[in-house]
PyMOL Python script that loads the backbone (N, CA, C, O; Angstrom):
from pymol import cmd

cmd.read_pdbstr("""\
ATOM      1  N   UNK A   1     112.012 163.614 126.646  1.00  0.00           N
ATOM      2  CA  UNK A   1     111.578 162.247 126.884  1.00  0.00           C
ATOM      3  C   UNK A   1     112.480 161.605 127.929  1.00  0.00           C
ATOM      4  O   UNK A   1     113.705 161.687 127.843  1.00  0.00           O
ATOM      5  N   UNK A   2     111.872 160.978 128.898  1.00  0.00           N
ATOM      6  CA  UNK A   2     112.628 160.408 130.010  1.00  0.00           C
ATOM      7  C   UNK A   2     113.346 159.130 129.585  1.00  0.00           C
ATOM      8  O   UNK A   2     112.809 158.339 128.809  1.00  0.00           O
ATOM      9  N   UNK A   3     114.553 158.930 130.091  1.00  0.00           N
ATOM     10  CA  UNK A   3     115.293 157.711 129.830  1.00  0.00           C
ATOM     11  C   UNK A   3     115.890 157.611 128.442  1.00  0.00           C
ATOM     12  O   UNK A   3     116.179 156.507 127.979  1.00  0.00           O
ATOM     13  N   UNK A   4     116.082 158.724 127.769  1.00  0.00           N
ATOM     14  CA  UNK A   4     116.622 158.672 126.413  1.00  0.00           C
ATOM     15  C   UNK A   4     118.022 159.264 126.321  1.00  0.00           C
ATOM     16  O   UNK A   4     118.500 159.548 125.223  1.00  0.00           O
ATOM     17  N   UNK A   5     118.679 159.452 127.448  1.00  0.00           N
ATOM     18  CA  UNK A   5     120.030 160.010 127.436  1.00  0.00           C
ATOM     19  C   UNK A   5     120.945 159.122 126.604  1.00  0.00           C
ATOM     20  O   UNK A   5     120.972 157.904 126.780  1.00  0.00           O
ATOM     21  N   UNK A   6     121.690 159.737 125.702  1.00  0.00           N
ATOM     22  CA  UNK A   6     122.613 158.990 124.853  1.00  0.00           C
ATOM     23  C   UNK A   6     121.973 158.455 123.595  1.00  0.00           C
ATOM     24  O   UNK A   6     122.677 157.955 122.718  1.00  0.00           O
ATOM     25  N   UNK A   7     120.649 158.545 123.477  1.00  0.00           N
ATOM     26  CA  UNK A   7     119.962 158.092 122.279  1.00  0.00           C
ATOM     27  C   UNK A   7     119.887 159.237 121.280  1.00  0.00           C
ATOM     28  O   UNK A   7     120.004 160.402 121.659  1.00  0.00           O
ATOM     29  N   UNK A   8     119.693 158.915 120.015  1.00  0.00           N
ATOM     30  CA  UNK A   8     119.604 159.912 118.952  1.00  0.00           C
ATOM     31  C   UNK A   8     118.197 159.862 118.356  1.00  0.00           C
ATOM     32  O   UNK A   8     117.700 158.791 118.009  1.00  0.00           O
ATOM     33  N   UNK A   9     117.568 161.020 118.243  1.00  0.00           N
ATOM     34  CA  UNK A   9     116.241 161.103 117.645  1.00  0.00           C
ATOM     35  C   UNK A   9     116.367 161.487 116.180  1.00  0.00           C
ATOM     36  O   UNK A   9     116.999 162.488 115.841  1.00  0.00           O
ATOM     37  N   UNK A  10     115.756 160.678 115.310  1.00  0.00           N
ATOM     38  CA  UNK A  10     115.685 160.982 113.881  1.00  0.00           C
ATOM     39  C   UNK A  10     114.384 161.742 113.667  1.00  0.00           C
ATOM     40  O   UNK A  10     113.310 161.258 114.023  1.00  0.00           O
ATOM     41  N   UNK A  11     114.482 162.937 113.082  1.00  0.00           N
ATOM     42  CA  UNK A  11     113.302 163.768 112.879  1.00  0.00           C
ATOM     43  C   UNK A  11     112.993 163.920 111.390  1.00  0.00           C
ATOM     44  O   UNK A  11     113.847 163.682 110.535  1.00  0.00           O
ATOM     45  N   UNK A  12     111.769 164.316 111.102  1.00  0.00           N
ATOM     46  CA  UNK A  12     111.365 164.512 109.712  1.00  0.00           C
ATOM     47  C   UNK A  12     111.925 165.830 109.183  1.00  0.00           C
ATOM     48  O   UNK A  12     111.760 166.871 109.819  1.00  0.00           O
ATOM     49  N   UNK A  13     112.584 165.793 108.029  1.00  0.00           N
ATOM     50  CA  UNK A  13     113.130 167.023 107.450  1.00  0.00           C
ATOM     51  C   UNK A  13     112.071 167.843 106.699  1.00  0.00           C
ATOM     52  O   UNK A  13     112.332 168.973 106.286  1.00  0.00           O
ATOM     53  N   UNK A  14     110.878 167.265 106.526  1.00  0.00           N
ATOM     54  CA  UNK A  14     109.822 167.910 105.746  1.00  0.00           C
ATOM     55  C   UNK A  14     108.445 167.537 106.289  1.00  0.00           C
ATOM     56  O   UNK A  14     108.302 166.592 107.064  1.00  0.00           O
ATOM     57  N   UNK A  15     107.444 168.293 105.868  1.00  0.00           N
ATOM     58  CA  UNK A  15     106.048 167.946 106.140  1.00  0.00           C
ATOM     59  C   UNK A  15     105.614 166.956 105.071  1.00  0.00           C
ATOM     60  O   UNK A  15     105.896 167.163 103.891  1.00  0.00           O
ATOM     61  N   UNK A  16     104.936 165.891 105.458  1.00  0.00           N
ATOM     62  CA  UNK A  16     104.489 164.922 104.465  1.00  0.00           C
ATOM     63  C   UNK A  16     103.813 163.730 105.102  1.00  0.00           C
ATOM     64  O   UNK A  16     103.334 163.799 106.234  1.00  0.00           O
ATOM     65  N   UNK A  17     103.779 162.628 104.358  1.00  0.00           N
ATOM     66  CA  UNK A  17     103.174 161.383 104.821  1.00  0.00           C
ATOM     67  C   UNK A  17     104.271 160.362 105.053  1.00  0.00           C
ATOM     68  O   UNK A  17     105.140 160.165 104.205  1.00  0.00           O
ATOM     69  N   UNK A  18     104.223 159.707 106.218  1.00  0.00           N
ATOM     70  CA  UNK A  18     105.239 158.761 106.677  1.00  0.00           C
ATOM     71  C   UNK A  18     104.896 157.359 106.177  1.00  0.00           C
ATOM     72  O   UNK A  18     103.788 156.864 106.387  1.00  0.00           O
ATOM     73  N   UNK A  19     105.863 156.731 105.514  1.00  0.00           N
ATOM     74  CA  UNK A  19     105.681 155.350 105.068  1.00  0.00           C
ATOM     75  C   UNK A  19     106.825 154.497 105.585  1.00  0.00           C
ATOM     76  O   UNK A  19     107.993 154.861 105.448  1.00  0.00           O
ATOM     77  N   UNK A  20     106.484 153.357 106.183  1.00  0.00           N
ATOM     78  CA  UNK A  20     107.491 152.451 106.740  1.00  0.00           C
ATOM     79  C   UNK A  20     108.030 151.461 105.717  1.00  0.00           C
ATOM     80  O   UNK A  20     108.990 150.744 106.000  1.00  0.00           O
ATOM     81  N   UNK A  21     107.416 151.410 104.511  1.00  0.00           N
ATOM     82  CA  UNK A  21     107.863 150.484 103.473  1.00  0.00           C
ATOM     83  C   UNK A  21     107.799 151.165 102.112  1.00  0.00           C
ATOM     84  O   UNK A  21     107.110 152.173 101.953  1.00  0.00           O
ATOM     85  N   UNK A  22     108.521 150.615 101.121  1.00  0.00           N
ATOM     86  CA  UNK A  22     108.549 151.239  99.803  1.00  0.00           C
ATOM     87  C   UNK A  22     107.234 151.107  99.032  1.00  0.00           C
ATOM     88  O   UNK A  22     106.973 151.886  98.115  1.00  0.00           O
ATOM     89  N   UNK A  23     106.402 150.120  99.402  1.00  0.00           N
ATOM     90  CA  UNK A  23     105.092 149.944  98.772  1.00  0.00           C
ATOM     91  C   UNK A  23     104.173 149.241  99.765  1.00  0.00           C
ATOM     92  O   UNK A  23     104.653 148.636 100.724  1.00  0.00           O
ATOM     93  N   UNK A  24     102.856 149.311  99.550  1.00  0.00           N
ATOM     94  CA  UNK A  24     101.922 148.739 100.527  1.00  0.00           C
ATOM     95  C   UNK A  24     102.111 147.248 100.797  1.00  0.00           C
ATOM     96  O   UNK A  24     101.822 146.783 101.899  1.00  0.00           O
ATOM     97  N   UNK A  25     102.587 146.498  99.819  1.00  0.00           N
ATOM     98  CA  UNK A  25     102.738 145.052 100.015  1.00  0.00           C
ATOM     99  C   UNK A  25     104.175 144.639 100.367  1.00  0.00           C
ATOM    100  O   UNK A  25     104.470 143.446 100.449  1.00  0.00           O
ATOM    101  N   UNK A  26     105.057 145.602 100.572  1.00  0.00           N
ATOM    102  CA  UNK A  26     106.462 145.305 100.906  1.00  0.00           C
ATOM    103  C   UNK A  26     106.661 145.276 102.426  1.00  0.00           C
ATOM    104  O   UNK A  26     105.867 145.836 103.183  1.00  0.00           O
ATOM    105  N   UNK A  27     107.729 144.616 102.847  1.00  0.00           N
ATOM    106  CA  UNK A  27     108.097 144.605 104.267  1.00  0.00           C
ATOM    107  C   UNK A  27     108.525 145.999 104.700  1.00  0.00           C
ATOM    108  O   UNK A  27     108.980 146.802 103.885  1.00  0.00           O
ATOM    109  N   UNK A  28     108.372 146.280 106.001  1.00  0.00           N
ATOM    110  CA  UNK A  28     108.842 147.545 106.556  1.00  0.00           C
ATOM    111  C   UNK A  28     110.364 147.620 106.411  1.00  0.00           C
ATOM    112  O   UNK A  28     111.058 146.603 106.451  1.00  0.00           O
ATOM    113  N   UNK A  29     110.868 148.853 106.240  1.00  0.00           N
ATOM    114  CA  UNK A  29     112.323 149.047 106.191  1.00  0.00           C
ATOM    115  C   UNK A  29     112.973 148.595 107.494  1.00  0.00           C
ATOM    116  O   UNK A  29     113.966 147.868 107.481  1.00  0.00           O
ATOM    117  N   UNK A  30     112.404 149.030 108.625  1.00  0.00           N
ATOM    118  CA  UNK A  30     112.951 148.679 109.939  1.00  0.00           C
ATOM    119  C   UNK A  30     111.814 148.465 110.934  1.00  0.00           C
ATOM    120  O   UNK A  30     110.706 148.972 110.760  1.00  0.00           O
ATOM    121  N   UNK A  31     112.119 147.701 111.978  1.00  0.00           N
ATOM    122  CA  UNK A  31     111.216 147.503 113.105  1.00  0.00           C
ATOM    123  C   UNK A  31     111.971 147.840 114.385  1.00  0.00           C
ATOM    124  O   UNK A  31     113.201 147.896 114.399  1.00  0.00           O
ATOM    125  N   UNK A  32     111.218 148.063 115.460  1.00  0.00           N
ATOM    126  CA  UNK A  32     111.861 148.313 116.750  1.00  0.00           C
ATOM    127  C   UNK A  32     112.733 147.110 117.097  1.00  0.00           C
ATOM    128  O   UNK A  32     112.315 145.962 116.948  1.00  0.00           O
ATOM    129  N   UNK A  33     113.947 147.389 117.561  1.00  0.00           N
ATOM    130  CA  UNK A  33     114.895 146.340 117.915  1.00  0.00           C
ATOM    131  C   UNK A  33     115.891 146.026 116.813  1.00  0.00           C
ATOM    132  O   UNK A  33     116.901 145.369 117.067  1.00  0.00           O
ATOM    133  N   UNK A  34     115.625 146.485 115.584  1.00  0.00           N
ATOM    134  CA  UNK A  34     116.538 146.225 114.465  1.00  0.00           C
ATOM    135  C   UNK A  34     117.839 147.012 114.624  1.00  0.00           C
ATOM    136  O   UNK A  34     117.850 148.139 115.120  1.00  0.00           O
ATOM    137  N   UNK A  35     118.924 146.390 114.191  1.00  0.00           N
ATOM    138  CA  UNK A  35     120.214 147.075 114.095  1.00  0.00           C
ATOM    139  C   UNK A  35     120.272 147.751 112.730  1.00  0.00           C
ATOM    140  O   UNK A  35     119.978 147.125 111.712  1.00  0.00           O
ATOM    141  N   UNK A  36     120.648 149.021 112.707  1.00  0.00           N
ATOM    142  CA  UNK A  36     120.741 149.754 111.442  1.00  0.00           C
ATOM    143  C   UNK A  36     122.160 150.274 111.242  1.00  0.00           C
ATOM    144  O   UNK A  36     122.915 150.463 112.196  1.00  0.00           O
ATOM    145  N   UNK A  37     122.496 150.497 109.996  1.00  0.00           N
ATOM    146  CA  UNK A  37     123.805 151.031 109.614  1.00  0.00           C
ATOM    147  C   UNK A  37     123.638 152.441 109.073  1.00  0.00           C
ATOM    148  O   UNK A  37     122.579 152.794 108.554  1.00  0.00           O
ATOM    149  N   UNK A  38     124.677 153.238 109.197  1.00  0.00           N
ATOM    150  CA  UNK A  38     124.664 154.580 108.628  1.00  0.00           C
ATOM    151  C   UNK A  38     124.357 154.479 107.138  1.00  0.00           C
ATOM    152  O   UNK A  38     124.957 153.673 106.427  1.00  0.00           O
ATOM    153  N   UNK A  39     123.418 155.302 106.669  1.00  0.00           N
ATOM    154  CA  UNK A  39     123.042 155.310 105.264  1.00  0.00           C
ATOM    155  C   UNK A  39     121.892 154.377 104.921  1.00  0.00           C
ATOM    156  O   UNK A  39     121.380 154.412 103.802  1.00  0.00           O
ATOM    157  N   UNK A  40     121.477 153.538 105.878  1.00  0.00           N
ATOM    158  CA  UNK A  40     120.359 152.621 105.645  1.00  0.00           C
ATOM    159  C   UNK A  40     119.041 153.390 105.626  1.00  0.00           C
ATOM    160  O   UNK A  40     118.828 154.277 106.453  1.00  0.00           O
ATOM    161  N   UNK A  41     118.164 153.057 104.693  1.00  0.00           N
ATOM    162  CA  UNK A  41     116.858 153.710 104.611  1.00  0.00           C
ATOM    163  C   UNK A  41     115.985 153.250 105.787  1.00  0.00           C
ATOM    164  O   UNK A  41     115.835 152.054 106.036  1.00  0.00           O
ATOM    165  N   UNK A  42     115.412 154.233 106.505  1.00  0.00           N
ATOM    166  CA  UNK A  42     114.543 153.948 107.638  1.00  0.00           C
ATOM    167  C   UNK A  42     113.068 154.032 107.268  1.00  0.00           C
ATOM    168  O   UNK A  42     112.238 153.276 107.773  1.00  0.00           O
ATOM    169  N   UNK A  43     112.760 154.978 106.368  1.00  0.00           N
ATOM    170  CA  UNK A  43     111.369 155.213 105.981  1.00  0.00           C
ATOM    171  C   UNK A  43     111.339 156.128 104.768  1.00  0.00           C
ATOM    172  O   UNK A  43     112.378 156.549 104.260  1.00  0.00           O
ATOM    173  N   UNK A  44     110.133 156.423 104.317  1.00  0.00           N
ATOM    174  CA  UNK A  44     109.922 157.402 103.253  1.00  0.00           C
ATOM    175  C   UNK A  44     108.965 158.457 103.802  1.00  0.00           C
ATOM    176  O   UNK A  44     107.997 158.132 104.490  1.00  0.00           O
ATOM    177  N   UNK A  45     109.243 159.717 103.494  1.00  0.00           N
ATOM    178  CA  UNK A  45     108.279 160.784 103.753  1.00  0.00           C
ATOM    179  C   UNK A  45     107.899 161.358 102.388  1.00  0.00           C
ATOM    180  O   UNK A  45     108.733 161.913 101.672  1.00  0.00           O
ATOM    181  N   UNK A  46     106.619 161.210 102.051  1.00  0.00           N
ATOM    182  CA  UNK A  46     106.113 161.703 100.765  1.00  0.00           C
ATOM    183  C   UNK A  46     105.644 163.132 100.921  1.00  0.00           C
ATOM    184  O   UNK A  46     104.851 163.446 101.809  1.00  0.00           O
ATOM    185  N   UNK A  47     106.139 163.992 100.053  1.00  0.00           N
ATOM    186  CA  UNK A  47     105.715 165.389 100.035  1.00  0.00           C
ATOM    187  C   UNK A  47     105.456 165.783  98.590  1.00  0.00           C
ATOM    188  O   UNK A  47     106.353 165.706  97.751  1.00  0.00           O
ATOM    189  N   UNK A  48     104.244 166.201  98.301  1.00  0.00           N
ATOM    190  CA  UNK A  48     103.859 166.630  96.945  1.00  0.00           C
ATOM    191  C   UNK A  48     104.252 165.589  95.894  1.00  0.00           C
ATOM    192  O   UNK A  48     104.837 165.927  94.865  1.00  0.00           O
ATOM    193  N   UNK A  49     103.931 164.337  96.159  1.00  0.00           N
ATOM    194  CA  UNK A  49     104.174 163.201  95.248  1.00  0.00           C
ATOM    195  C   UNK A  49     105.644 162.850  95.077  1.00  0.00           C
ATOM    196  O   UNK A  49     105.978 162.010  94.242  1.00  0.00           O
ATOM    197  N   UNK A  50     106.531 163.471  95.847  1.00  0.00           N
ATOM    198  CA  UNK A  50     107.948 163.098  95.843  1.00  0.00           C
ATOM    199  C   UNK A  50     108.222 162.185  97.019  1.00  0.00           C
ATOM    200  O   UNK A  50     107.866 162.498  98.155  1.00  0.00           O
ATOM    201  N   UNK A  51     108.856 161.053  96.745  1.00  0.00           N
ATOM    202  CA  UNK A  51     109.179 160.085  97.795  1.00  0.00           C
ATOM    203  C   UNK A  51     110.596 160.378  98.301  1.00  0.00           C
ATOM    204  O   UNK A  51     111.573 160.178  97.579  1.00  0.00           O
ATOM    205  N   UNK A  52     110.697 160.848  99.536  1.00  0.00           N
ATOM    206  CA  UNK A  52     111.984 161.219 100.136  1.00  0.00           C
ATOM    207  C   UNK A  52     112.427 160.129 101.102  1.00  0.00           C
ATOM    208  O   UNK A  52     111.810 159.927 102.149  1.00  0.00           O
ATOM    209  N   UNK A  53     113.496 159.428 100.745  1.00  0.00           N
ATOM    210  CA  UNK A  53     114.018 158.391 101.633  1.00  0.00           C
ATOM    211  C   UNK A  53     114.736 159.058 102.799  1.00  0.00           C
ATOM    212  O   UNK A  53     115.573 159.941 102.611  1.00  0.00           O
ATOM    213  N   UNK A  54     114.389 158.617 104.012  1.00  0.00           N
ATOM    214  CA  UNK A  54     115.047 159.112 105.220  1.00  0.00           C
ATOM    215  C   UNK A  54     116.034 158.036 105.644  1.00  0.00           C
ATOM    216  O   UNK A  54     115.648 156.901 105.924  1.00  0.00           O
ATOM    217  N   UNK A  55     117.313 158.401 105.690  1.00  0.00           N
ATOM    218  CA  UNK A  55     118.374 157.447 106.003  1.00  0.00           C
ATOM    219  C   UNK A  55     118.908 157.673 107.412  1.00  0.00           C
ATOM    220  O   UNK A  55     118.856 158.780 107.948  1.00  0.00           O
ATOM    221  N   UNK A  56     119.419 156.601 107.993  1.00  0.00           N
ATOM    222  CA  UNK A  56     120.054 156.702 109.299  1.00  0.00           C
ATOM    223  C   UNK A  56     121.372 157.458 109.160  1.00  0.00           C
ATOM    224  O   UNK A  56     122.125 157.238 108.211  1.00  0.00           O
ATOM    225  N   UNK A  57     121.643 158.338 110.101  1.00  0.00           N
ATOM    226  CA  UNK A  57     122.894 159.086 110.087  1.00  0.00           C
ATOM    227  C   UNK A  57     123.971 158.408 110.924  1.00  0.00           C
ATOM    228  O   UNK A  57     125.085 158.919 111.042  1.00  0.00           O
ATOM    229  N   UNK A  58     123.635 157.245 111.509  1.00  0.00           N
ATOM    230  CA  UNK A  58     124.585 156.554 112.361  1.00  0.00           C
ATOM    231  C   UNK A  58     124.233 155.083 112.469  1.00  0.00           C
ATOM    232  O   UNK A  58     123.123 154.671 112.131  1.00  0.00           O
ATOM    233  N   UNK A  59     125.196 154.290 112.946  1.00  0.00           N
ATOM    234  CA  UNK A  59     124.945 152.888 113.267  1.00  0.00           C
ATOM    235  C   UNK A  59     124.270 152.830 114.634  1.00  0.00           C
ATOM    236  O   UNK A  59     124.545 153.661 115.500  1.00  0.00           O
ATOM    237  N   UNK A  60     123.390 151.855 114.830  1.00  0.00           N
ATOM    238  CA  UNK A  60     122.761 151.686 116.134  1.00  0.00           C
ATOM    239  C   UNK A  60     121.560 150.770 116.054  1.00  0.00           C
ATOM    240  O   UNK A  60     121.364 150.057 115.070  1.00  0.00           O
ATOM    241  N   UNK A  61     120.749 150.801 117.121  1.00  0.00           N
ATOM    242  CA  UNK A  61     119.559 149.953 117.216  1.00  0.00           C
ATOM    243  C   UNK A  61     118.318 150.827 117.321  1.00  0.00           C
ATOM    244  O   UNK A  61     118.305 151.803 118.070  1.00  0.00           O
ATOM    245  N   UNK A  62     117.268 150.477 116.568  1.00  0.00           N
ATOM    246  CA  UNK A  62     115.998 151.201 116.643  1.00  0.00           C
ATOM    247  C   UNK A  62     115.352 150.879 117.986  1.00  0.00           C
ATOM    248  O   UNK A  62     114.987 149.732 118.245  1.00  0.00           O
ATOM    249  N   UNK A  63     115.213 151.890 118.836  1.00  0.00           N
ATOM    250  CA  UNK A  63     114.612 151.716 120.155  1.00  0.00           C
ATOM    251  C   UNK A  63     113.110 151.947 120.081  1.00  0.00           C
ATOM    252  O   UNK A  63     112.331 151.231 120.710  1.00  0.00           O
ATOM    253  N   UNK A  64     112.706 152.959 119.303  1.00  0.00           N
ATOM    254  CA  UNK A  64     111.294 153.336 119.253  1.00  0.00           C
ATOM    255  C   UNK A  64     110.967 153.919 117.886  1.00  0.00           C
ATOM    256  O   UNK A  64     111.760 154.659 117.305  1.00  0.00           O
ATOM    257  N   UNK A  65     109.779 153.572 117.380  1.00  0.00           N
ATOM    258  CA  UNK A  65     109.223 154.195 116.178  1.00  0.00           C
ATOM    259  C   UNK A  65     108.028 155.004 116.646  1.00  0.00           C
ATOM    260  O   UNK A  65     107.072 154.453 117.190  1.00  0.00           O
ATOM    261  N   UNK A  66     108.082 156.316 116.435  1.00  0.00           N
ATOM    262  CA  UNK A  66     107.086 157.223 117.003  1.00  0.00           C
ATOM    263  C   UNK A  66     105.833 157.418 116.149  1.00  0.00           C
ATOM    264  O   UNK A  66     104.806 157.871 116.655  1.00  0.00           O
ATOM    265  N   UNK A  67     105.908 157.082 114.859  1.00  0.00           N
ATOM    266  CA  UNK A  67     104.822 157.410 113.938  1.00  0.00           C
ATOM    267  C   UNK A  67     104.255 156.138 113.327  1.00  0.00           C
ATOM    268  O   UNK A  67     105.000 155.220 112.988  1.00  0.00           O
ATOM    269  N   UNK A  68     102.935 156.086 113.187  1.00  0.00           N
ATOM    270  CA  UNK A  68     102.290 154.959 112.532  1.00  0.00           C
ATOM    271  C   UNK A  68     102.399 155.112 111.015  1.00  0.00           C
ATOM    272  O   UNK A  68     102.428 156.223 110.485  1.00  0.00           O
ATOM    273  N   UNK A  69     102.458 153.974 110.337  1.00  0.00           N
ATOM    274  CA  UNK A  69     102.531 153.960 108.874  1.00  0.00           C
ATOM    275  C   UNK A  69     101.363 154.733 108.271  1.00  0.00           C
ATOM    276  O   UNK A  69     100.228 154.608 108.730  1.00  0.00           O
ATOM    277  N   UNK A  70     101.642 155.522 107.255  1.00  0.00           N
ATOM    278  CA  UNK A  70     100.687 156.327 106.457  1.00  0.00           C
ATOM    279  C   UNK A  70     100.158 157.559 107.200  1.00  0.00           C
ATOM    280  O   UNK A  70      99.211 158.189 106.729  1.00  0.00           O
ATOM    281  N   UNK A  71     100.735 157.911 108.328  1.00  0.00           N
ATOM    282  CA  UNK A  71     100.281 159.097 109.065  1.00  0.00           C
ATOM    283  C   UNK A  71     101.045 160.337 108.602  1.00  0.00           C
ATOM    284  O   UNK A  71     102.175 160.244 108.122  1.00  0.00           O
ATOM    285  N   UNK A  72     100.413 161.485 108.755  1.00  0.00           N
ATOM    286  CA  UNK A  72     101.058 162.757 108.418  1.00  0.00           C
ATOM    287  C   UNK A  72     102.102 163.108 109.465  1.00  0.00           C
ATOM    288  O   UNK A  72     101.921 162.848 110.655  1.00  0.00           O
ATOM    289  N   UNK A  73     103.203 163.707 109.002  1.00  0.00           N
ATOM    290  CA  UNK A  73     104.248 164.168 109.915  1.00  0.00           C
ATOM    291  C   UNK A  73     104.550 165.636 109.627  1.00  0.00           C
ATOM    292  O   UNK A  73     104.358 166.124 108.514  1.00  0.00           O
ATOM    293  N   UNK A  74     105.022 166.315 110.649  1.00  0.00           N
ATOM    294  CA  UNK A  74     105.390 167.727 110.554  1.00  0.00           C
ATOM    295  C   UNK A  74     106.909 167.848 110.466  1.00  0.00           C
ATOM    296  O   UNK A  74     107.639 166.924 110.825  1.00  0.00           O
ATOM    297  N   UNK A  75     107.370 168.990 109.987  1.00  0.00           N
ATOM    298  CA  UNK A  75     108.799 169.278 109.977  1.00  0.00           C
ATOM    299  C   UNK A  75     109.326 169.201 111.416  1.00  0.00           C
ATOM    300  O   UNK A  75     108.747 169.803 112.320  1.00  0.00           O
ATOM    301  N   UNK A  76     110.415 168.467 111.628  1.00  0.00           N
ATOM    302  CA  UNK A  76     111.040 168.367 112.944  1.00  0.00           C
ATOM    303  C   UNK A  76     110.403 167.361 113.879  1.00  0.00           C
ATOM    304  O   UNK A  76     110.864 167.194 115.008  1.00  0.00           O
ATOM    305  N   UNK A  77     109.345 166.683 113.433  1.00  0.00           N
ATOM    306  CA  UNK A  77     108.678 165.691 114.282  1.00  0.00           C
ATOM    307  C   UNK A  77     109.564 164.465 114.455  1.00  0.00           C
ATOM    308  O   UNK A  77     110.207 164.023 113.503  1.00  0.00           O
ATOM    309  N   UNK A  78     109.601 163.915 115.665  1.00  0.00           N
ATOM    310  CA  UNK A  78     110.391 162.716 115.943  1.00  0.00           C
ATOM    311  C   UNK A  78     109.807 161.517 115.197  1.00  0.00           C
ATOM    312  O   UNK A  78     108.606 161.257 115.265  1.00  0.00           O
ATOM    313  N   UNK A  79     110.671 160.792 114.487  1.00  0.00           N
ATOM    314  CA  UNK A  79     110.259 159.595 113.761  1.00  0.00           C
ATOM    315  C   UNK A  79     110.776 158.325 114.433  1.00  0.00           C
ATOM    316  O   UNK A  79     110.032 157.366 114.637  1.00  0.00           O
ATOM    317  N   UNK A  80     112.065 158.341 114.774  1.00  0.00           N
ATOM    318  CA  UNK A  80     112.719 157.171 115.347  1.00  0.00           C
ATOM    319  C   UNK A  80     113.623 157.588 116.502  1.00  0.00           C
ATOM    320  O   UNK A  80     114.102 158.720 116.563  1.00  0.00           O
ATOM    321  N   UNK A  81     113.844 156.639 117.420  1.00  0.00           N
ATOM    322  CA  UNK A  81     114.843 156.809 118.476  1.00  0.00           C
ATOM    323  C   UNK A  81     115.867 155.695 118.276  1.00  0.00           C
ATOM    324  O   UNK A  81     115.516 154.516 118.222  1.00  0.00           O
ATOM    325  N   UNK A  82     117.138 156.084 118.168  1.00  0.00           N
ATOM    326  CA  UNK A  82     118.213 155.120 117.902  1.00  0.00           C
ATOM    327  C   UNK A  82     119.214 155.134 119.061  1.00  0.00           C
ATOM    328  O   UNK A  82     119.611 156.187 119.558  1.00  0.00           O
ATOM    329  N   UNK A  83     119.606 153.920 119.472  1.00  0.00           N
ATOM    330  CA  UNK A  83     120.656 153.762 120.487  1.00  0.00           C
ATOM    331  C   UNK A  83     121.970 153.544 119.745  1.00  0.00           C
ATOM    332  O   UNK A  83     122.199 152.463 119.202  1.00  0.00           O
ATOM    333  N   UNK A  84     122.844 154.566 119.716  1.00  0.00           N
ATOM    334  CA  UNK A  84     124.092 154.418 118.951  1.00  0.00           C
ATOM    335  C   UNK A  84     125.107 153.490 119.623  1.00  0.00           C
ATOM    336  O   UNK A  84     126.111 153.129 119.008  1.00  0.00           O
ATOM    337  N   UNK A  85     124.860 153.102 120.866  1.00  0.00           N
ATOM    338  CA  UNK A  85     125.807 152.236 121.575  1.00  0.00           C
ATOM    339  C   UNK A  85     125.532 150.761 121.330  1.00  0.00           C
ATOM    340  O   UNK A  85     126.375 149.907 121.606  1.00  0.00           O
ATOM    341  N   UNK A  86     124.338 150.467 120.806  1.00  0.00           N
ATOM    342  CA  UNK A  86     123.960 149.063 120.544  1.00  0.00           C
ATOM    343  C   UNK A  86     124.661 148.574 119.293  1.00  0.00           C
ATOM    344  O   UNK A  86     124.620 149.227 118.251  1.00  0.00           O
ATOM    345  N   UNK A  87     125.293 147.440 119.399  1.00  0.00           N
ATOM    346  CA  UNK A  87     125.957 146.841 118.242  1.00  0.00           C
ATOM    347  C   UNK A  87     125.536 145.373 118.155  1.00  0.00           C
ATOM    348  O   UNK A  87     125.176 144.766 119.163  1.00  0.00           O
ATOM    349  N   UNK A  88     125.584 144.812 116.962  1.00  0.00           N
ATOM    350  CA  UNK A  88     125.132 143.412 116.800  1.00  0.00           C
ATOM    351  C   UNK A  88     126.024 142.438 117.520  1.00  0.00           C
ATOM    352  O   UNK A  88     125.781 141.232 117.481  1.00  0.00           O
TER     353      UNK A  88
END
""", "prot")
cmd.dss("prot")
cmd.show_as("cartoon", "prot")
cmd.util.cbc("prot")
cmd.orient("prot")
């Protein structure tokens, strides 16, 4: 991807369904432009009725969200792009 030098891509560790919030009526965990902290939940990937929280591995800013809510994702598919140099 062009122009992403220095950014970190968060990928899906499993095949499943991508959810941006803990429930249909809840707010999204993160939006583009949000500052995130290491260990913060970014999304859920559901696989075989198990809800797997995907956490940020670093502090930074969400630059891009690659997947739409409730869409299927593959193992290794890009979910988020994080700028680790961005600080609040």
